[in-house]
N, C-alpha and C positions, 0 to 999 in steps of 0.2 A: 438710621442705626438699628431701629427695631426690626426692620425688614431683614437685616443681616443675621439675626438670631432667631427669627420666628420658626424655622424648621425644627428646632430642638425637640419639642414634644411630638412632632410629626414623624420623626425618623422611624419609630417602631411600626407605624402604619405603612411607610414606604417599604420597610423591610418585609412586612407581611404581604404586601401587594406584589413586589418584584422579586422577593426571595434572595436578596443579597445580605451579606454579613456586616459585621462591625467594621471590617477593613474598608469596605466600600463606603460606608458612612463617613469614615475618617477622611477618605479621599475626596468625597463630595464636600465635606466641610472645608478641607484644605483649598479647594478651588476658590473659595471666597478670599482666602489669604493671598493666593496667587493673583487674583484679579485686583484686590486692593493694593497690593505692592506695585503692580504694573501701573495702575491709575495714579497712585501717589507719586511714584518716582518719575514717570514720564510726562505726566500732565498736570501734576499738582501745582507747579509754579506758575501756570498760565493765568491764574486769577490776579497775580500781580501786574500782568501786562494787559489782559483783556477785560478784567473786571470780576468782582465777586459773583454778582448775579449771573453773569455770562458763563460761569462755570457751574454754579449751583443748579441752574436750569437743565443743562445737559446731564448732570449727575442724576437728577430726579428722572429725567427722560430715560436714561439707561436703566435705572431701577424699575421703571414701569415696563420697559421691554423685557426685563428679566422675569417679572411677574407674568407677563403674557406668554413667555416661553414655558414657564411652569404649567400654565393653563392649556396651551395648545400642543405641547410636546411632552406628555406626562411620563414617557419612558426614561430610563436611566441616563442615556446620552443627553436628553433635553434637560434633565435635572442638573447634570454637570455643567452644561452650557449656561443655564440660568444662574447657577451659583457663581460662575466666573463673571458674568455680567453684573450680578449683584455686587461682587467684590469691587469691580471697576467703579461702580456708582458710589460705594462706600469710600473708596480711596479718594475720589474727587471731592466728595462731601467733607470728609475728615480734614482734608488739607485746606479747605476753603471756608467752611461754615463758621469755624471759630473766629477767623479774621473778619468775616462778614458781620458777625455779632459785635465784634469790637468796633468796627468802623461805624456801624449804625448807632451804637451807644455814644461814640465820640461826636457824631453829628448832632445828636440830641442833647448831649451834655459836654460841650467843649470845655467847660470849666472844671472837669474832673478827669484830667489826662491819666492819672495813675490809679483810677478806680479798679477794684478787684471784681466788680459786678460782672463784666463780660466773661472773665475767666470762670467765675462760679457758675454762671448760667450755661456756659459751654460744657463744663464738666458734668453738670446735672443733666444737660440734654444728651450728651454722648453716652454716659454710663446709664442714665435713666432710660434712654431709648433701648439700649442693649438689654436692660432688665425687663422692660415692658414687652418686648417682642415675644419671648416664649410664653409669658403669661397670657397675652392677648390671643396668640395662636392656640394655646391650650383651652381657653374659654370657648373660642369658636369651634374648635374640633370636638369639644365635649358635647355640645348641644346642637350644633348646626348640621343639617343634612349634607352629605357628600363633603366631609371635612377637608380633604386635601384641596379640592377645587374651591370650596367656599372660602377657605383661609387665604389662598392666593388672590382670589377675586377681591376680598375685603382689603387686602393690603394694596392692590392695584388702585382701588378707589381712593384710599387714604393718600397714596403717593400722588395721585392726580389732583386731589384737593390741595395738597402741599405745593404742587407745581403752580396752580392758579394763584395761590397766596404769594408765592415768591415773585411771580410775574408782576404783581401789584406793589412790590417793594422796590424802593429806589436803588439804583446802582451807586456805589460809593467810590469807585475808581474813575478818575478823570483821564480817559484815554488821550484826549487832546494835550493835556499837560504832560503826560508821559511821553507822547510822541515828540513834543518840543524839547524834551530833555536830551534827546539824541542818543540814548543808550538804553536799549530794551533787553539786554541780556539778563538771564536769570541770576539770582544771588548765589554767591558761594560762601561756604563756611569753612572754618579751619579749626583744628584743635589748638587750644592755648598751649604754650610751651610747657613740656613736662607733665602733661595731663593724660598721656597715653594709658597708663595703668588705671586711672580713674575712669576713663572712657570705657576700657574693657570691663571694669567692674560694673559700671552702669548698664552696659549692654547685656551682661550676664543677668543682672537683676531684672531687666525688662524682659529678657527671653524666658526666664523661669516664671515670671508673673503671667506672661501671656500664654505660656504653655499650659498652666493650670486652667486659665479661663477658656482656652480652646478645648481642652479635654472635657470639661464639664458641659460646655456648650454643645459639643458633638455627641457625647455619650451619656450625659446626665439622665435623660429620659429612659435610655436603654438600661442603665444601671438600676433605676427605680423599678423598671418592669421585670428585669431578669433576676436581680438579687433580692428585691423586696416583694415581688409578686403583685405589684400595684399597677393596674391597667388604666387608671384615670389619666386623661390627657392634661387636666389642670395640674395634678400633682407632678406629672412629668415635666411641666414647665416651671415648677417651683424652684428647683435646684439652681438653674442658671439665673432665674429672676432674683433670688435671694443673694446669690454670689455677686452679681453686678450691683445690686442695690447696696450691699455691704461695702463694696469697693468704692462706690460713690460717696456714701456716708462717711467712710473712713477718711477719704481725701478732704471732704468738706469740713469735717470736725477737727482734723489734726494737721491739715495742710499748712497752717501758719507756723508750725514748729520749725526750728532750725533743721537743716538737712541731716545733721548727724543724729539728732534725737529721732527724727522721722525714720531714718535708716535703721537705727537700733530697735525702734518699736516694730517696724516691719519685719526685721530679721528674727524677732521673737514670735510675732503673731503668725507669720506665714508658715514656718515649719510646724508650729503647733496645729494650725489648720490642716496641713498635709498629714500629720500624724493622726488627727481625728478622722480624716477621710479614709486612711488605711484601716483604722480601727472599725469604722462603720461598714467596711466591706467584709471584715472578719465576723463582726457581730451586727448583721444587717437589721437596723431599725430605722424607720423614716425620720423620727426626730433627731437622732444622732447624725444621720447623713446630712440633713438640712442644716443643723448647727455647724457641722464640720465644713461644708462648702461656704457657709457664711463667714466663718472665722478665716478660712483660707482666702476668700475673696477680699476681705478687709485688709489682710496682710499683703496680698498681691497689689491692691490699689495703692497702698503706702509705698511699696517698693517701686512701683511704676512711677509714682510721683517723684521719688528721689532720682530715678534713672533719667527721667525726662527733664529734670531741672526745674520743674514747676512752670508757672505762667511766665511769659516773657513779653517785652515790649514789641511793637510791630514796626519799628523804624530803625534804620541804620543810624548808629550813634554819631557818625561823622557827617552824613549828608541829609539825614532826615527822610529818606525815601522809605515808603511803607512796603513791607514784604510779609508774606504769610508765614513762612517757617522760621521766624526770628527767634534767636536764643541768646541775645547779647547779655542777659543777666546770668546766664549759666556759668558756673565755675569751670566748665569744660569747653564749651563752644565759644568762639569769638568770630567777629565779622572779618571776612576777607573781601573787601569791597573794591579791590583793584579792577575786577571785571563787572561788579554789580552796580556801581554808581559812577556817575560822571564826577571827576575831580573838580 
């Protein structure tokens, strides 16, 4: 996840080197979203059939290839291709790693089936990784020689170490048992009756929350450089770092609240943060901008938690089969296991 956001403090250097504008930066950032969507929708369910580690390993391998593309093809087309591959790796990882953590925890602690620990660890890892990416890249770019090359090489090494560690981790899905069940089709989900409006509202909340996270991730360092006149790469990475960190802390601190109270809190904090961001652009000062993105990030995290329905169990409530994108606790989603499970 950190690799997905690490270019944020590097965009001003890419701009200076290649001479492109903020529109191109936005397109380059969007390539990660395109790749992540493709990976999540087309391949994300495969971990239920092939195994968690068997998907996490290719996800890391794709991310390593993306880093090598950045290194070996430094021109703009290579940057776009690398961002797309980066997104594919993120999509595969996001759809699998959370359930891998859940499975590993259940193997070690079978007496704690309803523990919130895997969900907390997953949230901290996902949002914490997104927060650490820009900060790490900013630190490397600030003091290391050849910052664009050195940063990508450092992440390639980190990803390679992660790959080795995952290869030493046990698989949690028994393919033999799955084959014996006689039904390997991916799971299906359906909306509960009468929840169309709630689903549309949840989708809108998630869209607005992710839109803010995307804008700051893509343009935060450019705003700091152009509006505030600060050239420090570390400072350039602070805005997205604080935003994602606030999002994670908000979810961890308030995630246990009932959905309505969580939504009400997010509905107040998020617009307040947006207003502060707008104010910080009219009266540009670094402390105000950083506070603004932190408040907005906290609100976005709460809204996304409401929109996603929070953590959910990993097994079909009728047949007990494990699936990665489960949502049977959600007031909106329900299992449609006519094609997913053997009766």
